N, C-alpha and C positions, 0 to 999 in steps of 0.2 A: 762875544760876551760883554763888550765894553759898556753897554747900557743896562745889563741885567744885574739885579740885586737879589741874591739867594737868601732864603730863610735859614736861620741857624747856622750861618756860614760866615767865618771870617774872610772878608773879600781880598784883603791884602795877601797877595801871592797865591790866591785860590787857583786850583787846577781841578775843577769838578769833572765827574764822569759825564760823558756826552752821549746820550742814548738816541738812536734813530729809529728804532723799531722794537716791537715786542712780538714774541711768538711763544705760545704756551707758557711755560714757567720760566721763560728766559727773556733777558733783555739783550739787544745787540747794539754795541757802541759804534761810534764814528769810525773806529779802526777795523770793524767787522768782527770783533771779539763777542762771542756769546757767553753770557754769564747767567747763572742761576739767580733769580730774584728772591733772595733769601729773607727779605723783610717784606714781601708782598707790596713793594713800593710804599713803605711805612704803613703796614697793617691794613691795606685797602683791597688789593686784588685777591678775589676768592677762587675764581675758576680758571686762572691763567689769562694771559694776554690774548687778545684777538678771538675770544670765545664766540663762535658763529651765532648762537642764540641771542647773545647780547647785541651783536653788531646788527643782526636782522631787526631786533626790537627797536633799536635806536634809529635805524634807517627808515623803517616804516612809520614810526611816530613823527619823525622830522618832515616826512612828505605830507602827513595828514594834519598835523598841528605842531608847529615848532615851539611856540611859546604862547602862553596867556596867563594873565595874572590870577592870583588867589585872593586879591583884596575885593571882596564882595562878589567874586565870581568863582566858577569851579570848572573842572573838566573830568572826563571819565577816568583817566589814568590816576589822578590823585585821589579820587574817590575809592577806586578799587584798591589802590595800595593802602590807604588808611584803613579800610576794612580788613585787609589781610594782615596788617601789623597789629591791629587791635585784637583780632581773633588769636593770633599767635601769642600775644603777650597777656591776654585776659584782661585787657583795659578797654577804654570806651572811645577815646578821641585822639587823633593824631594831628599835631601841628608841625608843619614842615618848615625847615630852614635849609641853609646851603652846606654848612659844615658842622663839625662836632661842637666847637666852642659856641657857635650860634644856637645850638640846641640846648647847651647848658645855661647860656644867658637867658633863654626863654624859660627854662625851668626855674631859675632863681626868681625871675620877675613873677612868674606864675605864683610861686610860693608866697612871696610878699603880698601880692594883690589878694590871693586866697584869704589870708588872715585879716586883711583890711575889710574884705567883704563880709567876714564873720565878726566884725566889730572889735578886732583885737589888733590895731595897728602897731602896737608895741612889739609883736612877734615878727621881727625883721632880722634876726641873727641866724647864722648857719654854722653847723658843726661839720667838720670834715676829718678824714682819716690822716694820720701821719704819712708823709711820703706821697700824698695824693697829687694827682695832676688831672685838670679838667679843660685845659685849653689856654689860649693866649689873649683873649679878650679881657677886659678889665674885671668883669664880675667872675669869670672862670678862673682868672689868676687869684682873685681874692679868696676863693675856696680851695686853692691848691697849696701845695706845701713843699716845693722844690725851689730853693732859694735862687739857684742859677737862673731859672726861668722868669723870675718875678722880682728879683732883688732891685732892679733899677727903676721899678715903678711904684714904689711904696706910696708916694704922694697920691697916686690915682685910686688906690685900692681901699676897701673897707676891711676890717678885721674879722677873721673867722675863728672858730673855736676848735682846738684839737680834741678828738674823741678819745676817751680813755675807757679801758676795759670795764671799769666800775660803772660807767654810764651815768654818773651824776649829772653830766651836762644835759642829759635828755629831759631832766625835770625843770630846767629853766623856763620861766614864763615868758621870756623874750625871744624863744627859739622858733623860727619859721620851719626849717627843715634840716635833715641830715643828708649829706650827699657822699656816696661811696662809690668806688670802683669794686666790683665784685670778683673775688678770687685773685686776680692779678693786676697789679699796678704797673702798667706797661712802661710808661715814661720814667719810672723809678728804677729801670733796669730789669724789667720783667720780674718784679718782686712779688713773690707769693705771700698772700695774706691768709692766715689760718682761718678756718671756717668759724671758729668760736667767737671771733671779732664781731661777727654779725648777729650773734644769738639775741642780744638785747633788743636789736632793731626789729626783730621778728615778733616782738612781744608788745610793741607800742600800741597804745589804745588810740581810739578815734579822737581823743582830746589832745594827743601828743603831737609832736612835730611831723611834718610830712617826711617821707622817705623818698629821696631821689637816687636812683640807680643809674650810673654812667656806664652803658654798655658800648660806648662808641668804639673802643679798641677790642673789646672781648666778644661782642655779639657775632651772631651768625656763624657759629660752629668753631671759633678759634680755640676754645677751651675744651671741646669734645661734646658740648651740648648746644642747643640752639642759642641759648643765652646763659651766661655764667652765673647769674643769680639763681638759676634753677637748682634746687636742692639745698639752698642756704636758709630756707625757712622765711625769706623776706616776702612781704606783701607790699611792693612799692606802690606809691601814689603817682609817681612820675618816672618814666624810663626814657633815657636819651640814647638814640642809636644814630650811627653814621658810618663812615668809612666803608665797610663792606656791604652797606645797604644796597647799592647798585651793582654789587659784584666788584666794586672798587673802581669802576671806570668813569663815573661822573660824580660831581659834587651834589650830595643830597644827605640831609639829616632829618630826624624827626624827634619831637618831644611828645611822648605818648602818655596819656593821663587817665585817671579813674573818672567815673561819671561824677563823683562827688567834687572833684577839682573843677571839672568843666562846668557843672551847674552853678558854681559860685560866681561865674562870670555872666550869667544870664540875667536879664532885666529889661525894663522899658528903655528905649533909646535915650530918653532924657536923663536917665540915671547914670549914663556913661560907665556902665559896668564892663563893657567889652575889653578884650585884651589889646591894649594899645602897643603893638609889637608886630613886626613883620619885615619881610625882605623882598626885593623886586623879583628875584628869581626863585623864591620858595616854591617847592612843588613843581618845578619845571616839567612839563609833559614828557620831554625826552628822557630826563633823569628818572621820572616815575616809571616809564616804560622799561627802562633798564633794570630798575629795581624789581619790577614784577617778573621779568625774565629770570633774574637771578634767584628770586624766591622759588620759581618753578623748577630751576635746577636743583636747589637744595631739597625740594620736596620729592624729587624723583630719584635722586642718586643716594646711594648708601654711604654717605661721607662719614657718618659716625663710626662705622666699622673701620673705614680707611684711617681716620684719625687715631684710633686705638692701635692699629698695626703700625703706623708710622711712629707713634709715640714709643712703642716698644722697641722698634728698630733704632730710634734715636738714643734711648737709654742704653742699649747694647753697645753702640758705637762710641758714646761718650763716657763709658765706664772708666777708660784710663785717665780721665780728667779728675775723677773724684779722688780727693787726697793728693793730687798733684801739687808739688811745692809752689808752683807759679799760679795756681788757680785757687781763689777764695771760695768760690761756691758755684755749683751747677743746679739749676732750677728749671722746673718744666711743669706746665699745665696744659694738657692738650698739645696744640701745636704752637705754643708760646714758650720759647726757651731762651734763657739767658745764661751765659758762662761768664762769671766775674772774675777777672784777672787780679792777681795780687801784684799790682803795678809797682809797688814800692820795692819789690824784689827783683824786678826785670830791668836788665840793661837795654836801653833804647836810645837811638840817636834821631828818632823821628821828631820833626819840628812841631808836631801837635801833641801827640800823646801815645802811650803804649797801646791804647785801644785802636787808634788810627794805624799804628804800625801793623797790628794783626790784621785789620780790615784791608790794608793795602796789599799785604802778602796773600790774603785770601783771594783778592781780586785777581791776582796773577794765576791763581789756580782755578779761575772760572767761577768764583763765588762772590756775589755782590751783597755786602751787609754794610750796616752803618752802626758804629759803637755808641752806646749810651754811657758816657763817662768811661769806665774801665770794663764795662760788660759788653760782650760780643752777643748779638741777638740773632736768633733764628725764628722767624715768624712767617713761614712759607705759605704759599697758596694752599688751599685744601685740595686742589688738584694735583699736588706733588706726588711723585712716585717714590717707592721705597728706595730705589737706586739713588735718586736725586737727594734724598735725606741722608742716606749713608754717605754719599759722596761729600756732602758739606761737612758732616761730623768728622769724617776721616781727614779732610783737608784742615779742619781746625785743629785736630789732634796733631797732625804733622806739623802745623804752623807753631803751636805751643812748644812742640819738642825742639824747634829751632831756636827758641828764645834763650837768652843767657841769664843767669843769675847775677845780680850786682855783687 
């Protein structure tokens, strides 16, 4: 590992997990240990590792067309995937990128350019939720609200406006868009957002700011519905998806928009109204083929019932942690669950944190997770079994019971 630099990792003294194989809902490390992938490899894997339908789709597409650009060109897999996404989301056009932050960057630039095309260049500000996170590129950081992720880069970013329940910010004449994570703020420690926070956004008029919904972590069944914004009364102008889009096996994201947003970029060539944004590997044929195979699985399997059953089993097993003196909170939405430790009450000699102490102990019990601060997360593949969910929860309860109070 002498030349490798890991993301979000202090490299001095780092001893990272080393995985050599994936099988079903498990990862196998270099020592031959099989561990449950309790974070879906950071909220990506939907159907388990090595899913045959995805492997077959990737292989066949690589043999037929491995890559071609979307800059003034097209291919069948991208066209089919765009149609499927737009139909599912009730929107009109899909713009492909490679990762979630890139999808958000595209959304922000679309929103600013949208208002310029409508003769209102002053509308270039953004409102965001408290505790929000939308990625690590400059624009995405600017509309995020977690200091540890963005604090070092203040000189690069633009200021965004925190959203308040009264909604007075929504009346600002310089506002381009509001960006929200629906129901769950994953990077904030699987923080649940009350439904009423979104109520005012569902009543915005056509003259108001655009609504951008970031479904990168929550989309494709994680919260128990196809998309977490369903049932919130939101009518988004732009939806960003990624992570689970390909079943989690290849990098692909999409910024999906209404016809109204798309139309604002149409004009004669000399007007230069086109969207000046794009990436070399956006809409990779192989990634699109994987996404289509993943959508086919979601459309044929009864994962909604499974998520309900697994959620109920998880609630049952985690009941001992509610009110536990060393646990601050237990929160769950669908299969996105966070157990926040009361770290200030826990005696630990771990060189990093109490959260990492618990994660390391869980690894010894065959459970692979990564803490978010003091929060232990469980965001498993939709393909998980009830036994796997119960085993993780029991291992966590046992681990917490081993901890000592200060």
